PDB file as gemmi writes it, atoms N, CA and C in Angstrom:
CRYST1    1.000    1.000    1.000  90.00  90.00  90.00 P 1                      
ATOM      1  N   MET A   1      48.653  83.778 112.148  1.00  0.00           N  
ATOM      2  CA  MET A   1      48.444  84.816 111.938  1.00  0.00           C  
ATOM      3  C   MET A   1      48.921  85.929 111.474  1.00  0.00           C  
ATOM      4  N   ILE A   2      50.467  86.620 112.194  1.00  0.00           N  
ATOM      5  CA  ILE A   2      51.074  87.389 112.223  1.00  0.00           C  
ATOM      6  C   ILE A   2      51.810  87.661 110.531  1.00  0.00           C  
ATOM      7  N   TYR A   3      51.955  86.269 109.865  1.00  0.00           N  
ATOM      8  CA  TYR A   3      52.490  86.690 108.301  1.00  0.00           C  
ATOM      9  C   TYR A   3      51.484  86.746 107.555  1.00  0.00           C  
ATOM     10  N   ASP A   4      50.114  86.302 108.203  1.00  0.00           N  
ATOM     11  CA  ASP A   4      49.071  86.199 107.142  1.00  0.00           C  
ATOM     12  C   ASP A   4      48.638  87.631 106.785  1.00  0.00           C  
ATOM     13  N   ASN A   5      48.815  88.941 107.940  1.00  0.00           N  
ATOM     14  CA  ASN A   5      48.420  90.021 108.047  1.00  0.00           C  
ATOM     15  C   ASN A   5      49.655  90.402 107.290  1.00  0.00           C  
ATOM     16  N   VAL A   6      50.986  90.377 107.595  1.00  0.00           N  
ATOM     17  CA  VAL A   6      51.586  90.834 106.517  1.00  0.00           C  
ATOM     18  C   VAL A   6      51.619  90.648 105.442  1.00  0.00           C  
ATOM     19  N   LYS A   7      51.668  89.213 104.650  1.00  0.00           N  
ATOM     20  CA  LYS A   7      50.968  89.269 103.517  1.00  0.00           C  
ATOM     21  C   LYS A   7      50.130  89.985 102.626  1.00  0.00           C  
ATOM     22  N   LYS A   8      49.170  89.915 103.636  1.00  0.00           N  
ATOM     23  CA  LYS A   8      47.807  90.536 102.988  1.00  0.00           C  
ATOM     24  C   LYS A   8      48.166  92.135 102.850  1.00  0.00           C  
ATOM     25  N   LEU A   9      48.378  92.909 103.829  1.00  0.00           N  
ATOM     26  CA  LEU A   9      48.821  94.119 103.905  1.00  0.00           C  
ATOM     27  C   LEU A   9      49.847  94.667 102.290  1.00  0.00           C  
ATOM     28  N   ALA A  10      51.293  93.264 102.940  1.00  0.00           N  
ATOM     29  CA  ALA A  10      52.445  94.146 101.342  1.00  0.00           C  
ATOM     30  C   ALA A  10      51.988  93.159 100.128  1.00  0.00           C  
ATOM     31  N   ASP A  11      50.416  92.517  99.947  1.00  0.00           N  
ATOM     32  CA  ASP A  11      50.055  92.448  99.149  1.00  0.00           C  
ATOM     33  C   ASP A  11      49.108  93.529  98.203  1.00  0.00           C  
ATOM     34  N   GLU A  12      48.336  94.407  99.556  1.00  0.00           N  
ATOM     35  CA  GLU A  12      47.594  95.669  98.864  1.00  0.00           C  
ATOM     36  C   GLU A  12      48.637  96.341  98.575  1.00  0.00           C  
ATOM     37  N   LYS A  13      49.836  96.131  99.199  1.00  0.00           N  
ATOM     38  CA  LYS A  13      50.836  97.743  98.683  1.00  0.00           C  
ATOM     39  C   LYS A  13      51.319  97.155  97.693  1.00  0.00           C  
ATOM     40  N   LYS A  14      51.307  96.331  96.744  1.00  0.00           N  
ATOM     41  CA  LYS A  14      51.836  96.069  95.529  1.00  0.00           C  
ATOM     42  C   LYS A  14      53.644  95.427  96.106  1.00  0.00           C  
ATOM     43  N   ILE A  15      54.015  94.908  97.399  1.00  0.00           N  
ATOM     44  CA  ILE A  15      55.505  95.003  98.127  1.00  0.00           C  
ATOM     45  C   ILE A  15      55.208  92.964  98.311  1.00  0.00           C  
ATOM     46  N   PRO A  16      56.176  92.783  97.194  1.00  0.00           N  
ATOM     47  CA  PRO A  16      56.585  91.251  97.455  1.00  0.00           C  
ATOM     48  C   PRO A  16      57.270  91.271  98.930  1.00  0.00           C  
ATOM     49  N   ILE A  17      57.012  90.107  99.760  1.00  0.00           N  
ATOM     50  CA  ILE A  17      57.455  89.684 100.952  1.00  0.00           C  
ATOM     51  C   ILE A  17      58.914  89.427 100.794  1.00  0.00           C  
ATOM     52  N   THR A  18      59.947  89.310  99.307  1.00  0.00           N  
ATOM     53  CA  THR A  18      61.290  89.408  99.633  1.00  0.00           C  
ATOM     54  C   THR A  18      61.748  91.037  99.445  1.00  0.00           C  
ATOM     55  N   VAL A  19      60.805  92.072  98.966  1.00  0.00           N  
ATOM     56  CA  VAL A  19      60.855  93.220  98.684  1.00  0.00           C  
ATOM     57  C   VAL A  19      61.026  93.671 100.085  1.00  0.00           C  
ATOM     58  N   LEU A  20      59.947  93.410 101.091  1.00  0.00           N  
ATOM     59  CA  LEU A  20      60.103  94.134 102.030  1.00  0.00           C  
ATOM     60  C   LEU A  20      61.083  93.608 103.248  1.00  0.00           C  
ATOM     61  N   GLU A  21      61.659  92.173 103.040  1.00  0.00           N  
ATOM     62  CA  GLU A  21      62.675  91.995 103.839  1.00  0.00           C  
ATOM     63  C   GLU A  21      63.740  92.405 103.717  1.00  0.00           C  
ATOM     64  N   GLU A  22      64.200  92.618 102.196  1.00  0.00           N  
ATOM     65  CA  GLU A  22      65.476  93.582 101.883  1.00  0.00           C  
ATOM     66  C   GLU A  22      64.914  95.364 102.259  1.00  0.00           C  
ATOM     67  N   ARG A  23      64.232  95.378 102.336  1.00  0.00           N  
ATOM     68  CA  ARG A  23      64.294  97.085 102.887  1.00  0.00           C  
ATOM     69  C   ARG A  23      64.037  97.200 104.443  1.00  0.00           C  
ATOM     70  N   VAL A  24      63.726  95.930 105.097  1.00  0.00           N  
ATOM     71  CA  VAL A  24      63.820  96.353 106.847  1.00  0.00           C  
ATOM     72  C   VAL A  24      65.013  95.418 106.884  1.00  0.00           C  
ATOM     73  N   GLY A  25      66.130  95.067 106.250  1.00  0.00           N  
ATOM     74  CA  GLY A  25      66.941  94.195 106.665  1.00  0.00           C  
ATOM     75  C   GLY A  25      66.996  93.109 107.285  1.00  0.00           C  
ATOM     76  N   LEU A  26      66.066  92.124 106.366  1.00  0.00           N  
ATOM     77  CA  LEU A  26      65.706  91.057 107.170  1.00  0.00           C  
ATOM     78  C   LEU A  26      66.799  89.858 106.070  1.00  0.00           C  
ATOM     79  N   ALA A  27      67.066  88.613 106.286  1.00  0.00           N  
ATOM     80  CA  ALA A  27      67.510  88.058 105.490  1.00  0.00           C  
ATOM     81  C   ALA A  27      66.140  87.521 104.863  1.00  0.00           C  
ATOM     82  N   ARG A  28      66.632  86.418 103.550  1.00  0.00           N  
ATOM     83  CA  ARG A  28      65.092  86.384 103.120  1.00  0.00           C  
ATOM     84  C   ARG A  28      64.727  84.924 103.567  1.00  0.00           C  
ATOM     85  N   GLY A  29      63.347  84.971 103.934  1.00  0.00           N  
ATOM     86  CA  GLY A  29      62.795  84.026 103.944  1.00  0.00           C  
ATOM     87  C   GLY A  29      62.350  84.258 105.619  1.00  0.00           C  
ATOM     88  N   THR A  30      62.780  85.578 106.125  1.00  0.00           N  
ATOM     89  CA  THR A  30      62.906  85.626 107.388  1.00  0.00           C  
ATOM     90  C   THR A  30      61.187  85.580 107.776  1.00  0.00           C  
ATOM     91  N   ILE A  31      60.459  86.502 107.043  1.00  0.00           N  
ATOM     92  CA  ILE A  31      58.781  86.284 107.664  1.00  0.00           C  
ATOM     93  C   ILE A  31      58.149  85.176 106.788  1.00  0.00           C  
ATOM     94  N   GLY A  32      58.601  84.554 106.157  1.00  0.00           N  
ATOM     95  CA  GLY A  32      57.487  83.211 106.441  1.00  0.00           C  
ATOM     96  C   GLY A  32      58.262  82.314 106.884  1.00  0.00           C  
ATOM     97  N   LYS A  33      58.852  82.717 107.690  1.00  0.00           N  
ATOM     98  CA  LYS A  33      58.960  81.617 109.173  1.00  0.00           C  
ATOM     99  C   LYS A  33      58.191  81.794 109.979  1.00  0.00           C  
ATOM    100  N   TRP A  34      57.446  83.089 110.163  1.00  0.00           N  
ATOM    101  CA  TRP A  34      56.395  84.082 110.826  1.00  0.00           C  
ATOM    102  C   TRP A  34      55.199  82.695 110.916  1.00  0.00           C  
ATOM    103  N   GLN A  35      55.059  82.192 109.819  1.00  0.00           N  
ATOM    104  CA  GLN A  35      53.967  81.055 109.668  1.00  0.00           C  
ATOM    105  C   GLN A  35      54.170  80.289 110.746  1.00  0.00           C  
ATOM    106  N   ASN A  36      55.190  79.889 111.669  1.00  0.00           N  
ATOM    107  CA  ASN A  36      54.995  79.192 112.815  1.00  0.00           C  
ATOM    108  C   ASN A  36      56.025  79.422 113.995  1.00  0.00           C  
ATOM    109  N   ALA A  37      56.395  80.567 113.756  1.00  0.00           N  
ATOM    110  CA  ALA A  37      56.801  80.979 114.808  1.00  0.00           C  
ATOM    111  C   ALA A  37      56.865  82.440 115.031  1.00  0.00           C  
ATOM    112  N   TRP A  38      56.927  83.030 116.179  1.00  0.00           N  
ATOM    113  CA  TRP A  38      56.385  84.847 117.078  1.00  0.00           C  
ATOM    114  C   TRP A  38      58.111  84.906 116.143  1.00  0.00           C  
ATOM    115  N   PRO A  39      57.953  86.194 115.376  1.00  0.00           N  
ATOM    116  CA  PRO A  39      58.912  87.037 115.506  1.00  0.00           C  
ATOM    117  C   PRO A  39      59.433  88.257 116.543  1.00  0.00           C  
ATOM    118  N   ARG A  40      60.635  88.446 116.418  1.00  0.00           N  
ATOM    119  CA  ARG A  40      61.235  89.235 117.622  1.00  0.00           C  
ATOM    120  C   ARG A  40      60.481  90.285 116.994  1.00  0.00           C  
ATOM    121  N   ILE A  41      60.136  90.910 118.385  1.00  0.00           N  
ATOM    122  CA  ILE A  41      59.413  92.653 118.234  1.00  0.00           C  
ATOM    123  C   ILE A  41      60.363  93.554 117.389  1.00  0.00           C  
ATOM    124  N   ASN A  42      61.191  93.473 117.560  1.00  0.00           N  
ATOM    125  CA  ASN A  42      61.645  94.630 116.698  1.00  0.00           C  
ATOM    126  C   ASN A  42      61.885  94.826 115.255  1.00  0.00           C  
ATOM    127  N   ASN A  43      61.503  93.161 114.847  1.00  0.00           N  
ATOM    128  CA  ASN A  43      61.784  93.147 113.562  1.00  0.00           C  
ATOM    129  C   ASN A  43      60.236  93.010 113.264  1.00  0.00           C  
ATOM    130  N   VAL A  44      59.302  93.011 113.801  1.00  0.00           N  
ATOM    131  CA  VAL A  44      57.642  93.153 113.971  1.00  0.00           C  
ATOM    132  C   VAL A  44      57.571  95.303 113.675  1.00  0.00           C  
ATOM    133  N   VAL A  45      58.421  95.367 114.239  1.00  0.00           N  
ATOM    134  CA  VAL A  45      57.791  97.167 114.491  1.00  0.00           C  
ATOM    135  C   VAL A  45      58.344  97.807 113.053  1.00  0.00           C  
ATOM    136  N   LYS A  46      59.665  97.216 112.634  1.00  0.00           N  
ATOM    137  CA  LYS A  46      60.440  97.524 111.540  1.00  0.00           C  
ATOM    138  C   LYS A  46      59.260  97.023 110.130  1.00  0.00           C  
ATOM    139  N   VAL A  47      58.640  95.602 110.168  1.00  0.00           N  
ATOM    140  CA  VAL A  47      57.743  96.161 109.300  1.00  0.00           C  
ATOM    141  C   VAL A  47      57.094  96.554 109.700  1.00  0.00           C  
ATOM    142  N   ALA A  48      56.218  96.882 110.003  1.00  0.00           N  
ATOM    143  CA  ALA A  48      54.852  97.735 110.659  1.00  0.00           C  
ATOM    144  C   ALA A  48      55.077  99.257 110.689  1.00  0.00           C  
ATOM    145  N   LYS A  49      56.504  99.860 110.276  1.00  0.00           N  
ATOM    146  CA  LYS A  49      56.837 100.989 109.612  1.00  0.00           C  
ATOM    147  C   LYS A  49      56.517 100.887 108.592  1.00  0.00           C  
ATOM    148  N   GLU A  50      57.625 100.283 107.686  1.00  0.00           N  
ATOM    149  CA  GLU A  50      57.944  99.886 106.363  1.00  0.00           C  
ATOM    150  C   GLU A  50      55.991  99.833 105.361  1.00  0.00           C  
ATOM    151  N   LEU A  51      55.250  99.053 106.251  1.00  0.00           N  
ATOM    152  CA  LEU A  51      53.968  98.931 105.765  1.00  0.00           C  
ATOM    153  C   LEU A  51      52.924 100.020 106.044  1.00  0.00           C  
ATOM    154  N   ASP A  52      53.397 100.934 106.850  1.00  0.00           N  
ATOM    155  CA  ASP A  52      52.532 102.260 107.070  1.00  0.00           C  
ATOM    156  C   ASP A  52      51.739 102.037 108.488  1.00  0.00           C  
ATOM    157  N   VAL A  53      51.514 100.897 108.966  1.00  0.00           N  
ATOM    158  CA  VAL A  53      50.209 100.797 109.851  1.00  0.00           C  
ATOM    159  C   VAL A  53      51.197 100.254 110.820  1.00  0.00           C  
ATOM    160  N   SER A  54      49.984  99.877 112.247  1.00  0.00           N  
ATOM    161  CA  SER A  54      50.247  99.785 113.729  1.00  0.00           C  
ATOM    162  C   SER A  54      50.890  98.414 113.922  1.00  0.00           C  
ATOM    163  N   VAL A  55      51.834  97.883 114.834  1.00  0.00           N  
ATOM    164  CA  VAL A  55      52.000  96.841 114.850  1.00  0.00           C  
ATOM    165  C   VAL A  55      50.748  95.907 115.710  1.00  0.00           C  
ATOM    166  N   GLU A  56      50.130  96.482 115.878  1.00  0.00           N  
ATOM    167  CA  GLU A  56      48.969  96.404 116.202  1.00  0.00           C  
ATOM    168  C   GLU A  56      47.863  95.486 115.056  1.00  0.00           C  
ATOM    169  N   ASP A  57      48.157  96.412 113.886  1.00  0.00           N  
ATOM    170  CA  ASP A  57      47.694  95.682 112.726  1.00  0.00           C  
ATOM    171  C   ASP A  57      47.951  93.967 112.154  1.00  0.00           C  
ATOM    172  N   LEU A  58      49.300  94.440 112.830  1.00  0.00           N  
ATOM    173  CA  LEU A  58      50.562  93.164 112.404  1.00  0.00           C  
ATOM    174  C   LEU A  58      50.052  91.873 113.308  1.00  0.00           C  
ATOM    175  N   LEU A  59      49.338  92.293 114.655  1.00  0.00           N  
ATOM    176  CA  LEU A  59      49.410  91.110 115.611  1.00  0.00           C  
ATOM    177  C   LEU A  59      48.362  90.193 115.947  1.00  0.00           C  
ATOM    178  N   LEU A  60      47.780  91.523 115.581  1.00  0.00           N  
ATOM    179  CA  LEU A  60      46.098  90.861 116.344  1.00  0.00           C  
ATOM    180  C   LEU A  60      45.064  90.802 114.776  1.00  0.00           C  
ATOM    181  N   GLU A  61      44.287  89.041 115.067  1.00  0.00           N  
ATOM    182  CA  GLU A  61      43.271  88.828 114.123  1.00  0.00           C  
ATOM    183  C   GLU A  61      42.100  89.896 113.819  1.00  0.00           C  
ATOM    184  N   LYS A  62      42.041  89.805 112.668  1.00  0.00           N  
ATOM    185  CA  LYS A  62      40.946  90.830 112.795  1.00  0.00           C  
ATOM    186  C   LYS A  62      39.522  89.789 112.398  1.00  0.00           C  
ATOM    187  N   VAL A  63      38.708  90.546 112.823  1.00  0.00           N  
ATOM    188  CA  VAL A  63      37.141  89.749 113.119  1.00  0.00           C  
ATOM    189  C   VAL A  63      36.685  90.731 111.751  1.00  0.00           C  
ATOM    190  N   GLN A  64      36.179  89.460 110.873  1.00  0.00           N  
ATOM    191  CA  GLN A  64      35.227  90.137 109.710  1.00  0.00           C  
ATOM    192  C   GLN A  64      33.866  89.868 109.630  1.00  0.00           C  
TER     193      GLN A  64                                                      
END                                                                             
C-alpha cells in the first residue's frame, strides 16, 4: 500500500522512483522494497516532504 501511494504520487509529479530515492538520500531500490515490508518512519517523512504531501497521504489507503 505505501509503495503504491508513493509510486502514484511520484508518477503524478513525473519523478522517477530512482530520482526520488536519490533526492532523499535512500539507496537505489529502497522504495521498491516497501512493496513487501514497512519502511522506517524517518524515510517516510523524507519522501513525504519531497513529494510535498503528508505522511498520512503515504500511509493510508485511499477510498475511491
